[in-house]
C-alpha positions in Angstrom: -2.0 -21.5 -17.2 -2.1 -18.7 -19.8 0.7 -18.2 -22.2 2.8 -15.0 -22.2 1.5 -12.5 -24.7 5.0 -11.5 -25.6 8.6 -11.7 -24.3 9.0 -9.6 -21.2 9.0 -6.0 -22.4 11.8 -5.2 -19.9 13.9 -7.6 -22.0 12.8 -6.1 -25.4 13.2 -2.4 -24.7 16.9 -1.5 -24.5 17.9 -0.3 -21.0 14.4 -1.0 -19.4 15.5 -4.0 -17.3 18.6 -2.2 -16.1 16.5 0.9 -15.3 13.9 -1.1 -13.3 16.6 -3.0 -11.5 18.4 0.3 -10.7 15.3 1.8 -9.2 14.7 -1.3 -7.2 18.3 -1.5 -6.0 18.3 2.2 -5.0 16.1 1.4 -2.1 18.8 -0.8 -0.6 21.3 0.8 1.7 18.8 3.0 3.6 18.9 0.7 6.6 15.7 -1.2 6.0 16.2 -4.9 6.7 16.3 -7.1 3.6 13.5 -9.2 4.9 11.2 -6.2 5.3 11.9 -5.0 1.7 11.2 -8.6 0.5 7.9 -8.7 2.4 6.9 -5.3 1.0 7.7 -6.4 -2.6 5.9 -9.7 -2.0 2.8 -8.0 -0.6 2.6 -5.5 -3.5 3.0 -8.4 -5.9 0.2 -10.3 -4.2 -2.1 -7.3 -4.4 -1.3 -6.9 -8.1 -1.6 -10.6 -8.9 1.9 -10.9 -10.3 2.8 -14.6 -10.1 6.4 -14.1 -11.2 7.1 -11.6 -8.5 5.2 -13.5 -5.8 7.3 -16.5 -6.7 10.6 -14.5 -6.7 10.0 -12.7 -3.4 8.6 -15.8 -1.6 11.8 -17.6 -2.5 13.9 -14.5 -1.6 12.4 -14.6 1.9 13.2 -18.3 2.2 16.8 -17.5 1.2 16.8 -14.9 3.9 15.9 -17.7 6.3 12.4 -16.4 7.1 10.1 -19.0 8.5 7.2 -20.5 6.5 4.7 -18.8 8.8 6.0 -15.4 7.9 6.3 -16.1 4.2 2.9 -17.6 3.8 1.1 -15.1 6.0 2.4 -11.9 4.3 -0.9 -12.2 2.4 -2.8 -12.0 5.8 -0.3 -9.8 7.7 -3.0 -7.7 9.3 -4.3 -10.6 11.3 -1.1 -12.7 11.7 1.0 -12.4 14.9 4.3 -12.9 13.1 5.2 -9.4 12.2 6.8 -6.5 14.1 5.1 -3.1 14.3 7.7 -1.7 11.9 7.0 -4.5 9.4 3.3 -4.0 9.7 3.8 -0.3 9.0 5.8 -1.1 5.9 3.3 -3.7 4.7 0.4 -1.2 5.2 2.3 1.4 3.2 2.9 -1.1 0.4 -0.7 -2.2 0.3 -2.1 1.3 0.2 0.4 2.5 -2.4 -0.4 -0.5 -4.6 -4.1 0.1 -4.4 -4.2 3.7 -5.5 -7.6 3.6 -7.2 -9.4 1.9 -4.3 -10.2 5.0 -2.3 -10.2 8.8 -2.5 -7.3 9.1 -0.2 -5.2 6.2 -1.3 -2.4 6.6 1.4 -4.2 7.9 4.4 -2.3 10.0 7.0 -2.7 7.2 9.5 -0.8 4.8 7.2 1.9 7.4 6.4 2.3 8.5 10.0 2.6 5.0 11.3 5.3 4.2 8.7 7.1 7.5 9.7 7.0 6.4 13.3 9.2 3.4 12.5 11.3 4.7 9.6 13.3 7.9 9.3 13.0 10.1 6.2 15.6 8.3 4.0 14.1 4.9 4.9 10.6 6.1 4.3 11.7 7.4 0.9 13.4 4.1 0.2 10.2 2.2 1.0 8.3 4.4 -1.4 10.9 3.8 -4.1 10.9 0.1 -3.5 7.1 0.0 -3.7 7.1 2.0 -6.9 9.7 -0.3 -8.5 7.8 -3.5 -7.7 4.6 -2.0 -8.9 6.3 -1.2 -12.2 7.6 -4.8 -12.5 4.2 -6.1 -11.6 2.5 -4.1 -14.3 4.9 -5.2 -17.0 4.5 -8.8 -16.0 0.8 -8.8 -15.5 0.0 -6.9 -18.7 2.0 -9.3 -20.8 1.0 -12.4 -18.7 4.6 -13.4 -17.9 4.5 -16.9 -16.4 6.3 -18.1 -13.3 7.9 -21.5 -13.2 11.0 -23.5 -12.6 13.2 -20.9 -14.2 12.5 -18.5 -11.3 14.7 -20.7 -9.0 17.7 -19.8 -11.1 16.8 -16.1 -11.2 16.5 -16.0 -7.4 19.7 -18.0 -7.0 21.5 -15.4 -9.1 20.6 -12.8 -6.5 18.0 -10.2 -6.2 19.7 -7.8 -8.7 19.1 -10.4 -11.4 15.4 -10.8 -10.7 12.9 -9.4 -13.2 10.4 -8.5 -10.6 
């Protein structure tokens, strides 16, 4: 395991953690199920290789009483039978939005339109904000090699608002 390059920048820069948390929390209250938001943040974190956030959001799904099959298979959601059409649409949006450099049209109309079929405008906006927030957390953690570990259990236990990712 590699060592962190520095303390988490969100803890060093005054107001950064609160701003990132605020952005993340703003996605709540739009009527998207908590489990869907947690799956979206887990999938984006898997795409970005952020072990801290993968750990946090896997544990969050467990606290939400999601089954092991659903938690473990978020990484293979496309071929797994455990997700609703609405969850699949949110996961596709999260994956496309987290892989912006992978194709000329990073979020194709088909992905957007499928998400819009399941979520009204405010919910769709909240999904985009949640995906942007987790991508910001992922980039801070990955760039500075923030490690996951036993300390994550206490972060998740304190509630999602306390999570640095």
